[in-house]
C-alpha positions in Angstrom: -10.7 15.0 7.7 -8.0 16.8 5.8 -4.4 16.2 6.7 -0.9 16.9 5.3 2.3 15.0 4.9 5.8 16.3 4.2 6.0 16.5 0.3 9.6 15.1 0.2 9.8 12.9 3.3 6.3 11.7 4.3 6.1 10.8 7.9 6.5 7.0 8.3 4.7 6.9 11.6 1.6 8.4 9.9 1.8 6.1 6.9 2.0 3.1 9.1 -1.1 4.2 10.9 -2.9 4.7 7.5 -1.7 1.3 6.3 -3.2 -0.4 9.4 -6.5 1.4 8.9 -6.6 0.3 5.2 -5.9 -3.3 6.2 -8.8 -3.0 8.7 -11.2 -1.9 5.9 -10.6 1.8 5.9 -10.7 4.1 2.8 -8.6 7.1 2.2 -8.3 9.8 -0.5 -4.8 10.3 -1.8 -3.3 12.4 -4.6 -1.7 10.4 -7.4 0.5 11.6 -10.3 -2.8 12.4 -12.1 -5.9 13.2 -10.0 -7.1 12.4 -6.4 -8.1 8.8 -5.9 -10.1 6.7 -3.4 -7.8 3.9 -2.1 -8.3 0.7 -0.2 -6.4 -2.4 0.6 -6.7 -4.7 -2.4 -7.4 -7.7 -0.1 -9.9 -6.0 2.1 -13.5 -6.8 1.0 -14.8 -4.3 3.5 -12.6 -1.5 2.0 -13.5 -2.4 -1.5 -17.2 -2.5 -0.7 -16.9 1.0 0.7 -15.2 2.3 -2.5 -18.0 1.0 -4.6 -20.6 2.6 -2.4 -18.7 5.9 -2.1 -18.4 6.3 -5.8 -21.8 4.7 -6.5 -20.5 2.3 -9.0 -21.4 -1.4 -9.6 -19.2 -4.1 -8.3 -18.3 -5.2 -11.9 -16.7 -1.8 -12.5 -12.9 -2.4 -12.4 -10.6 -0.7 -10.0 -6.9 -0.1 -10.7 -4.2 -2.0 -8.8 -1.6 0.2 -7.4 1.9 -1.3 -7.3 5.3 0.1 -6.3 7.2 -1.5 -9.1 7.1 -3.9 -12.1 8.4 -6.7 -10.0 5.4 -6.8 -7.7 3.0 -6.0 -10.5 4.3 -9.1 -12.4 3.1 -11.3 -9.6 -0.5 -10.7 -10.7 0.1 -10.9 -14.4 -0.4 -14.1 -16.4 1.4 -12.8 -19.5 3.8 -10.0 -19.8 5.1 -9.5 -23.4 8.7 -8.5 -23.8 7.7 -5.2 -25.4 5.5 -4.4 -22.4 8.3 -5.1 -19.9 10.8 -3.0 -21.9 8.5 0.0 -22.2 7.2 -0.3 -18.6 10.8 -0.3 -17.4 11.5 3.0 -19.3 8.4 4.9 -18.2 7.6 3.8 -14.7 6.9 5.1 -12.2 4.6 7.4 -14.2 1.0 8.4 -15.1 0.1 5.2 -17.0 -2.5 2.5 -16.7 -1.4 -0.8 -18.1 -4.0 -3.3 -19.2 -2.6 -6.8 -18.8 -3.8 -10.4 -18.5 -4.3 -11.3 -14.9 -3.6 -14.5 -13.1 -5.5 -16.2 -10.2 -3.7 -14.2 -7.5 -5.5 -11.0 -8.5 -8.3 -9.6 -6.3 -11.5 -9.8 -8.5 -12.4 -6.2 -7.9 -9.4 -5.0 -10.0 -10.4 -6.9 -13.1 -10.9 -4.5 -16.0 -12.7 -7.3 -17.9 -13.8 -10.3 -15.7 -14.6 -12.5 -18.7 -11.2 -12.1 -20.3 -9.4 -11.7 -17.0 -7.7 -8.3 -17.7 -6.2 -6.1 -15.1 -5.5 -2.4 -14.9 -2.1 -1.7 -13.2 -0.8 1.7 -12.0 2.8 2.3 -10.9 2.3 6.0 -10.1 5.1 8.6 -9.7 3.7 9.9 -6.5 5.9 10.0 -3.4 2.8 9.7 -1.2 1.6 6.5 -2.9 5.1 5.1 -3.3 6.0 5.5 0.4 2.6 4.2 1.5 3.1 1.1 -0.6 6.5 0.5 0.9 5.1 0.7 4.4 2.0 -1.3 3.4 3.9 -4.2 2.0 1.2 -5.1 -0.5 -1.0 -3.6 -3.2 -3.8 -1.1 -3.1 -6.9 -0.6 -5.2 -7.9 2.8 -6.4 -10.4 4.8 -8.5 -10.4 8.5 -9.3 -12.7 10.7 -7.3 -15.5 12.3 -9.3 -18.6 14.2 -8.8 -21.1 13.2 -11.5 -18.9 13.7 -14.6 -16.2 16.0 -13.2 -13.0 15.1 -11.4 -12.7 16.6 -7.9 -9.2 18.2 -7.7 -9.8 20.7 -4.9 -9.1 19.3 -1.3 -11.8 21.6 0.2 -14.4 20.2 -2.2 -13.2 16.7 -1.3 -13.7 17.5 2.4 -17.2 18.8 1.8 -18.3 15.7 -0.1 -16.2 12.9 1.6 -14.9 14.3 4.8 -17.2 12.3 7.0 -17.3 9.2 4.8 -13.6 8.3 4.6 -10.9 7.8 7.1 -8.9 10.8 5.8 -8.0 13.0 2.9 -4.4 13.8 2.1 -4.3 17.5 1.1 -1.7 18.1 -1.7 -3.3 21.3 -3.0 -5.4 21.7 -6.1 -4.3 19.3 -8.8 -4.7 19.8 -12.5 -7.2 17.5 -14.3 -4.7 15.1 -16.0 -5.7 11.6 -16.7 -3.4 8.6 -17.2 -2.4 7.3 -20.6 -4.0 3.8 -21.0 -1.9 1.2 -22.7 -3.2 -2.3 -23.7 -0.6 -5.0 -23.5 -2.9 -8.0 -23.5 -1.5 -9.1 -26.9 2.0 -9.0 -28.5 1.1 -5.7 -30.2 0.7 -2.6 -28.0 -2.4 -0.5 -28.3 -2.9 3.0 -26.7 -6.5 3.2 -25.6 -6.2 6.8 -24.2 -3.6 9.5 -24.8 -3.2 11.2 -21.4 -0.5 12.5 -19.2 2.9 11.1 -20.1 1.9 10.2 -23.7 4.7 12.2 -25.3 7.3 10.3 -23.2 5.8 7.0 -24.3 5.7 8.1 -27.9 9.5 8.9 -27.8 10.2 5.2 -27.1 8.0 3.9 -29.9 
């Protein structure tokens, strides 16, 4: 089911209803500051199982952890280098995925590398995600929506493929195919694993 929210002041009543469904194991498709993503409550095993089945990916495939800010993200991080904190403070919220060392509080499904306990954290610059996270009072897990090797950025196509399989699809129009910049902060020296959206801003601080 496609639905819309106000682009500047998303309706809190609707977001509260979505949050409750997510806590009960629901899955939604939301636009981020890059592409559309499947989202579930990070503590809901039912919701996470649905994401793996919907995307047809193995359970050892990592999901991103969506956080509203660095403060909440740091609760799941075992080691946050000073350089990482300084850069994250300058460029978040934004289209970046930060690979960091995870602590024991982290839901296993979000581990980018279970053996080395790495986590992929997103603090997206999306009013829809940000306002949902405020209402939700916790973190969400996400993964981009794809069809075979292509990203699905048209809401009508999302409706055709997922309309009957998810709780709802937030229609924000057709999005450009822009992927996040991936930054590895698991050691004291930063490494850019993928140059994506927002890379020029990141480079200006290096």
